[in-house]
N, C-alpha and C positions, 0 to 999 in steps of 0.2 A: 652676209657680212664677209669681208675679206679676211684671209688668214694672216696671222701675225707671226713674226719670229719669236723665239723664246724670250729675248730681251724686251721686245715690244709688248709681250704678253704679261710681263712682270707687273704685279699690282702695286700701287702706291696708295697711301692713305690721304684723303682730303676731307674737308669738313663742309657741310652745308648748314644753313640756319633756316629753320621752319617754325611756324607758329606752334605753340604748345598744344592747342586743340587738334591740329593736324597730326602731331606726334601721337596723341592719345588714340586717334582714329586708326593710325597706322599700326599701333600696337595691337589693336583688336583684330587686325588682319594677319593671318599667319603667312607672311610672305618674306622672301629674301629681298629686302628693300635695296641692299647694295647691288644685287644682280639686276634688279629692275631699273635702278637709276643708271648703272653702268651701261646696260643695253640701250636705254633711251638716249643717253648722251652719245654713244657710238653711232646710233642711227641718225641723230641730228647732224653730227659731224659729217657722216657719209653723204647725207642729203644736201649738205651745203657746199660740197665740192663742185667746182665748175663742171658743167656738162659740155664735153668736147663736141658732141654732135650738134648741140644748139649753137655753139661758138662757130663751127664750120658753116652751118646754114646761114647764120647772121653775116659771116664774112662774105659768103657768096652773094647775099642780097645787096650788100653795100659796095662790093667790088665793081670797079669800072675799068674799061680798057684805057690804056695810055693813048694820048693823042697821036695821030699819024706823024711819023718822023721823030717822035720823042725817043731819046736814048738815055738809058740809065748810066751808061759809060761816060757820057758827056757831063752828067750831073756829078759823078764821082770825081 
C-alpha cells in the first residue's frame, strides 16, 4: 500500500449497514473490524486504479503510422 501524508491518513467516521445475523457473527470474532474494512476498501481502490502498463501496451497495439505525406501542421 502506498504511504499517505498526515492529512490523508486522518481517519473519518462512516457508517455501513449489515444484516443483524452478520453483526452477531462478527461479534463472535475478536477482530478489529474497522481495520479489516479500512484495509479491504483501500486494496479495492488501489486495484481499481488504471494500470499504465496495460494502457501503454494497448496504445501500441492500436497505434498506426500516418499516411505518407500527411502533416499534422497542415491539419492545425
